[in-house]
N, C-alpha and C positions, 0 to 999 in steps of 0.2 A: 458426664451425665447427658441425658437426651436434651434437656432444656438448654444446657450450655452449647450443645451442637447447633440447636435452632438459633440461638442468639448470634453465634459466629456466622451462620448462613445469612441472616438478615443484614449483618454488618458488611458481609462480603457483597451482598446485593447492591449496597450503596456504591461500591467501587466498580462492580462489574456491569456488563450490559444485560438486558433482559428485564422482564417485569416492569416495575415503575421506576427503575434506577435512573433512566434518562430524564424523566419528568422531574424527579427529585433533584438531580444534579443541575438541571437548568436553572433552578432557583438559587443556586450558589450557597447552600448552607455551609457553615464553618466546619463543624465536626460533630460526631456523635458524643453527647455529654451524658447520656443515660441509655441503658439497654437492660432488658430483663425478660422474664418468663411470664406470659399472660395468665398462666395457671396460678402464679403466686401473687401477681399484681393485677387486681380487677381493673378492666378498662375504665370503669366509672371513677375509680380512685385516681387513676393516672390522668384522665382528662380534667378532673376537678383540680388536681395539683397544678397542672399546666395553666389552667384558667385562673386560679387564685394567684399564681405567680406572674400573671400577665406576660407569659413567655411568647417570644417570636421564634418560629422554627417549623420543622416538619416532623410529624409523628408518622413513622413508617412501621407497619405491622404485617406479619406473614403468618397465616394459619391455614392448615389443610390445603395448601397449594394456592390460596388466594392472597393477594397483596392489596393493602389499602394504604393510602397516604393522605394525611390531613394537614394542610398548611394552616398555621395559627399566627395571628397578629394580635399582640397584647392579650393572648389567651383565648381569643375568639376565633371561630372557624372562618377562614377566608376563602378556602377552596378545598377540593378533595378529588382523589383519583381512586380507581379500583380496577382490578383485573377480573372481578366477578362478572359473568355475563349478564346477570340480573341488574347490575349496577352501572352498566355502560349506558351512555346517553342514548344510543339508538334504541335499546330495549326500553328505556324509561319513556322515550317519546312514543313508542308503539303502545306501551302499557297505558299511557295517559290519553291515547287516542289522538295524538297530535301529528303523527306521521304514519305513512303506509309502510308496512314491513318490506314489501317488494322494492319500494323506492329506497329504503334504508340499505338494503343489501346491495342494490345497484351502486349506490354512492360509496359504500364501503369498498367495493371492488375497484371503483374508479380512484378512490383515495390512495390505494396501494400503488397506483401507477404514476401518481403525481410526483414531480421532482421536489416541489415545495409543499410540505404537509399542511393541509387545512383541516380544521376540526369539522367533524361530521355535521354538527348543528349549524355551523356557518355555511357549509355547503348546501344544506337544505334551505336556508334563508336566501342564499344567492340564487338558488334555482327557483325561487318563488313558491316553494312547497311548505314553507313554515314562516310564521310571522316572528319578528324579533322579540316581541313581548312574550310570545308563547315559548320561545327558546329560553328566555330568562327564567320563566316559571319552571320549565323542565330542569334547568341546571340547578336551581335552588332545591327542587324536589330530589334530584339525584344526589346532591351533597348531603341532604338530610338522611337519605337512605344509606349512603356510605357510612356516615357517622353512626347510625343505629345498627348497621351491620357489624361495625367494629365493637360497639357497646355490648352486644350479646355474646361476643367471643369469649371462650373460657380456656383456650389453649393456643399455643404458638409463641411467637417472640415479637418484641417490639424494640425500636430504637428511636430516640428523640435527637434530631439534629438541630443544633442551635443556630438561629439566624436564618435570614433569607433575603433575597433581593425582591422587594415587593413589586418593582417595575416589571418583573418577569412573570408575575401571576397573570393568568388569562383575565381575571377580574378579582375584585375584593368584595366578597359577599357580606362579610361582617355579621355572621350569625352568632347570636349569644350562646356560648357553650353551656352556661348554667341553665338557660331555658331549654336547650336541646336535651340536657341530662334529665331535667324534670319530665319532659315529654317521653323520654326513653324508659322511665321507670315502669310504665305499663308494659312495654315490650319485654323488659327483663322479667317481670312477674309472669307474663305469659310463657316465656321461654323456660322458666323454672318448672312450670306445670308440664309443658311438652316433654322436657327432659326426664320427667318422672317415668315416662314410658319409652322415650326415644333418647337414649343417653347422649348421643352426639353425632357428628358428621361421619364418624368411622363405622357406625353400625350398618348392617345390611338388611334392609326391609325385604321380607319374602312374602309373596302372595299366598294366601291360604286357599283351601278348597271351597270356602263359603261362596255360594252364588251371589252375584252382585245384583242388588235391587235396582229398579228403574229410578231415574231422577238423581243419580250420582253426579255432582258437579263436574264440569269439564276438566278443571284442574286436577281433581281427584282421579278421574279416569286416566288422564295422561300419566300421573305419577304411579298409579296402580299398574299401568302397562309396563312400567320400567322396573317393577319389583319382581321380575321373573328371571333376571340374568345375573344375579349375584352382585349387583352394583352396590356401592356404598351410598349412603345418603348424600354425601358430598358430590359424588359422581352424578346422581340423579338431579341434584340442584343445578349442577352445571349444564346437564343435558336438557333440562326443561327451561333454563334461564329464569327460574322462579326465585333463586336465592336461597340461602340456608334457612333463614327464618320462616319464609312461606312454605318451603318444602317440609321442614320439621313440623309445622302446624298441620299440613295436609296428611303427612304420614301418621302423626299422632291421632288424628281423627279416623284414619283407616284402621289403625290398631284398635282403637276403642270400639269401632264398628265390627271388628273381627275379620276384616278383609286382609289384613297384613299381620305377620308376626315378625319379631325382631331377632336377628342373628348378630351376635357380637363379633 
């Protein structure tokens, strides 16, 4: 079955290179003790189970080509990683107005040439382009966004790897999972509304012939411009670096306004 294939793929990702496998292996988890289909196990139920059980380990999930990993200590969120462009620290810093996009791109190119990998945020701090306290604020914001991005997922596969070497964590944020889940209920409710018209990341938004009125927000203009080439919503989300939730919200509003129609 398809969901069984996805589970095998995510378990293989723990062993193979690519994606977040190296970040996960660096923490030294023991082994996968739980794996399943996110279409059958809602992320909110899974996170609540791990929180109530005060579990230590790494929750790794893959959906629509995006991987997310959440490190847990006693069931609370200690750190998180993501391959989603919208959830990378460079994009988060730019979105918060804490870093210049040109400078971020310059340092990302320099980062690839370094023999010893340094994190982008620390490179900005070392270069005097970012204050340490602002980096800490951005990292916390990034972790919450990764958590919420996983929370609204309704397809894909997950694996929970028991145990981790906490000394290998970049930091221990200690975010209360229960509080994050409560905050995430609003986003879940909003996503349920959006999916009443935009079923999921696999749909292909197509621009209609309706003339666009003046005053359309910039993000809506950008997304609308990408609804002409047969791209899926997931591809548009990656191309705009808005993330699945924000892209779904924008497409939903464009559908309601009559500027976009949905192709399955």
